C-alpha positions in Angstrom: 18.2 -8.3 -23.3 16.3 -11.1 -22.5 14.1 -8.6 -20.4 13.5 -6.3 -23.1 11.3 -8.4 -24.8 9.4 -9.7 -21.9 8.8 -6.2 -20.4 8.0 -5.0 -24.2 5.1 -8.1 -24.2 4.0 -7.1 -20.6 3.3 -3.3 -21.6 1.7 -5.0 -24.9 -0.8 -6.7 -21.9 -1.2 -4.1 -19.4 -2.0 -1.7 -22.7 -4.7 -3.9 -23.7 -6.3 -4.9 -20.7 -6.6 -1.2 -20.0 -8.2 -0.9 -23.5 -10.4 -3.5 -23.1 -12.1 -3.3 -19.3 -8.9 -1.7 -17.0 -6.4 -3.7 -14.9 -3.3 -3.0 -17.0 -1.2 -1.8 -14.1 -2.0 -5.5 -12.1 0.4 -6.4 -14.9 2.7 -4.0 -15.4 3.8 -2.5 -12.0 4.5 -6.7 -10.6 6.4 -7.3 -13.7 8.7 -4.4 -13.2 9.2 -4.8 -9.5 10.0 -8.5 -10.4 12.9 -6.8 -12.6 14.6 -5.5 -9.7 13.0 -2.1 -9.7 11.7 -0.6 -6.3 8.2 0.0 -6.2 7.6 3.5 -6.1 10.3 4.0 -9.1 8.2 0.7 -10.9 5.2 2.5 -10.2 5.9 6.1 -12.0 7.4 4.3 -14.7 4.7 2.2 -15.7 2.4 5.2 -15.4 4.2 7.0 -18.0 4.9 3.6 -20.1 1.1 3.3 -19.8 -0.1 7.0 -20.9 0.5 6.2 -24.8 -1.5 3.3 -24.7 -4.3 5.1 -22.9 -3.9 7.4 -25.3 -4.2 5.1 -28.6 -7.6 3.4 -27.2 -8.7 6.8 -26.7 -8.3 7.3 -30.2 -9.9 4.2 -31.1 -12.9 5.0 -29.2 -13.3 8.9 -30.3 -16.5 8.9 -31.8 -17.9 7.0 -29.2 -17.4 9.7 -26.6 -20.2 11.0 -24.0 -21.0 12.9 -21.0 -21.3 10.9 -17.8 -24.8 11.6 -16.3 -25.1 15.4 -15.9 -21.3 15.6 -15.8 -19.9 17.3 -19.2 -16.8 15.9 -20.6 -14.6 18.6 -19.8 -15.9 18.8 -16.5 -14.9 15.1 -16.1 -12.1 15.2 -17.8 -10.5 18.5 -15.5 -11.2 16.2 -12.5 -9.3 13.6 -13.9 -6.5 15.3 -14.9 -6.2 17.6 -11.7 -6.9 14.5 -9.5 -4.2 12.6 -10.9 -1.8 15.0 -10.7 -2.5 15.3 -6.8 -2.3 11.7 -6.7 1.2 11.8 -8.0 2.1 14.6 -6.0 1.2 12.0 -2.8 3.4 9.5 -4.2 6.3 11.3 -4.5 6.4 13.5 -1.2 5.6 10.0 1.4 8.2 7.7 1.9 8.8 5.0 -0.4 7.7 2.6 2.7 4.4 4.1 2.7 3.5 2.9 -1.2 5.0 -0.7 0.3 2.5 -1.1 2.8 -0.6 0.1 1.3 -0.1 -1.6 -2.0 -1.5 -5.1 -0.7 -4.7 -3.1 0.7 -5.2 -1.4 -2.3 -5.1 -4.2 -4.8 -7.7 -6.3 -2.2 -9.5 -3.5 -2.9 -9.9 -2.9 -5.8 -9.9 -6.9 -6.6 -12.8 -6.9 -4.1 -14.8 -4.0 -6.5 -14.1 -5.6 -9.8 -15.5 -8.7 -8.1 -18.5 -7.2 -6.4 -19.4 -4.2 -8.2 -22.0 -4.9 -10.6 -24.1 -7.0 -7.9 -23.5 -4.0 -5.7 -25.3 -1.7 -8.6 -27.9 -4.4 -8.6 -28.8 -4.4 -5.4 -28.7 -0.3 -5.1 -31.0 -0.3 -7.9 -33.6 -3.5 -6.4 -33.2 -1.2 -3.1 -34.6 2.0 -4.3 -36.4 0.9 -7.1 -35.5 2.6 -9.9 -31.3 3.6 -10.8 -29.7 5.6 -8.9 -29.0 9.4 -10.4 -26.1 11.2 -9.3 -25.9 14.9 -10.1 -23.3 16.6 -12.2 -21.2 18.2 -9.0 -21.6 14.4 -7.2 -20.1 12.7 -10.2 -17.1 15.5 -10.6 -16.3 15.0 -7.1 -16.7 11.1 -7.0 -14.0 11.1 -10.4 -11.9 13.3 -8.6 -11.3 11.1 -5.7 -10.8 8.1 -7.9 -9.0 10.5 -10.1 -6.3 10.8 -6.8 -6.0 7.1 -6.3 -5.2 6.6 -10.0 -2.4 9.2 -9.7 -0.9 7.3 -6.2 -1.3 4.2 -7.6 -3.4 3.2 -10.2 -4.4 0.0 -10.0 -7.8 -0.8 -11.6 -8.8 2.7 -11.6 -10.9 2.0 -14.6 -12.5 -0.5 -13.3 -13.9 1.6 -10.0 -15.2 4.2 -12.5 -16.7 2.2 -14.0 -18.0 0.8 -10.9 -19.4 3.9 -10.0 -21.0 5.5 -12.7 -22.8 2.2 -12.8 -24.0 2.3 -9.1 -24.3 6.1 -9.3 -25.9 5.9 -12.5 -26.9 2.8 -13.7 -24.9 3.4 -16.8 -24.0 0.2 -18.6 -20.5 -0.8 -18.8 -19.6 -1.2 -22.5 -21.7 2.0 -23.2 -19.4 3.8 -20.7 -16.1 1.6 -21.5 -14.7 4.5 -24.2 -15.3 7.3 -21.9 -13.5 5.3 -19.0 -10.4 4.6 -21.4 -10.5 8.7 -22.0 -10.4 9.8 -18.6 -7.8 7.0 -17.6 -5.8 8.6 -20.3 -6.5 11.8 -18.7 -5.3 11.0 -15.4 -2.2 9.1 -16.2 -0.8 12.3 -18.6 -1.1 14.6 -15.4 0.8 12.2 -13.3 3.1 11.5 -16.0 4.4 15.2 -16.6 5.2 15.2 -12.2 6.6 11.8 -12.9 8.8 12.8 -15.9 10.4 15.7 -13.6 10.3 15.1 -10.3 10.7 11.1 -9.9 13.7 8.6 -11.2 11.5 6.9 -13.4 14.1 7.8 -16.3 16.9 6.0 -14.6 15.7 2.7 -16.5 15.0 4.1 -20.2 15.7 0.6 -21.8 12.5 -0.5 -19.9 10.2 2.5 -20.0 11.0 2.8 -23.9 10.1 -1.4 -24.3 7.4 -0.9 -21.9 6.1 2.2 -23.5 5.7 0.4 -27.3 4.2 -2.8 -25.4 1.5 -0.4 -24.8 1.2 1.4 -27.7 0.4 -1.2 -29.7 -1.6 -3.2 -26.9 -3.8 -0.3 -26.4 -4.7 0.1 -29.6 -5.4 -3.6 -30.7 -7.0 -4.0 -27.2 -9.8 -1.3 -28.0 -10.8 -2.8 -31.2 -10.7 -6.2 -29.6 -13.0 -5.1 -26.9 -15.5 -4.5 -29.2 -15.8 -8.2 -29.9 -15.2 -10.0 -26.9 -18.2 -11.3 -24.7 -18.4 -9.3 -21.6 -18.1 -12.8 -19.3 -15.0 -13.6 -20.4 -13.3 -10.4 -19.7 -14.5 -9.9 -16.3 -13.1 -13.4 -15.9 -9.9 -12.5 -17.2 -9.7 -9.1 -15.2 -10.9 -10.9 -11.9 -8.0 -13.8 -12.6 -5.0 -11.1 -12.8 -6.4 -8.8 -9.9 -6.5 -12.1 -7.7 -3.5 -13.6 -8.4 -1.8 -10.0 -7.8 -3.1 -9.5 -4.7 -2.8 -12.8 -3.6 1.3 -12.6 -4.4 1.5 -8.9 -3.0 0.8 -10.0 0.4 2.7 -13.1 0.2 5.5 -10.8 -0.5 4.7 -9.2 2.8 
């Protein structure tokens, strides 16, 4: 019975991280694996559980949503939902060993993006002498690729969205955060539909409900907290979480 409150707290932390700046999967996925779930099952269960938290965060930000560059909200959301579904199909079709082998490297890639994305954006802006401006098609295409990654794995996909928009459009991360939360909800929601039908995530209903309840509370509270915490502190928390999780995954071999 001790597992249930621990999983609930983990869900709250993951939901809050997703609402604040991304990286909730870095917390939820390893925790479920530690409680004995296979990696693919844990991945599907965490995605299902984090959807309500992402929706709660998007609801808090509903009045601050805005188009990303030239891409409309509807086209961006359609790309997120479609890509999330494609990624979920890939996860369900590929053997579990493929996910176990890819997970550490996906985590490492996400960590690098988190650590150096802002510097890369500034460097590109300096090189071109002006902020980059991606076309609407390029923004939507990039969003689709990230959504596929998000549906398959999900780790730091929200952080990657901010990195893409910052690098390609010069958007401020704080201003783009509401849209990131909304797109994260779209990616997770489409993946969840497939996971509920085709995965064995429902084989651990108590863990699912516990993490779901925690994620809703964390997502709602995290969206409010995001407006108050200093940006350097948020980046530090996310980076420490990402680096620690990546190291642990590589040590697991």
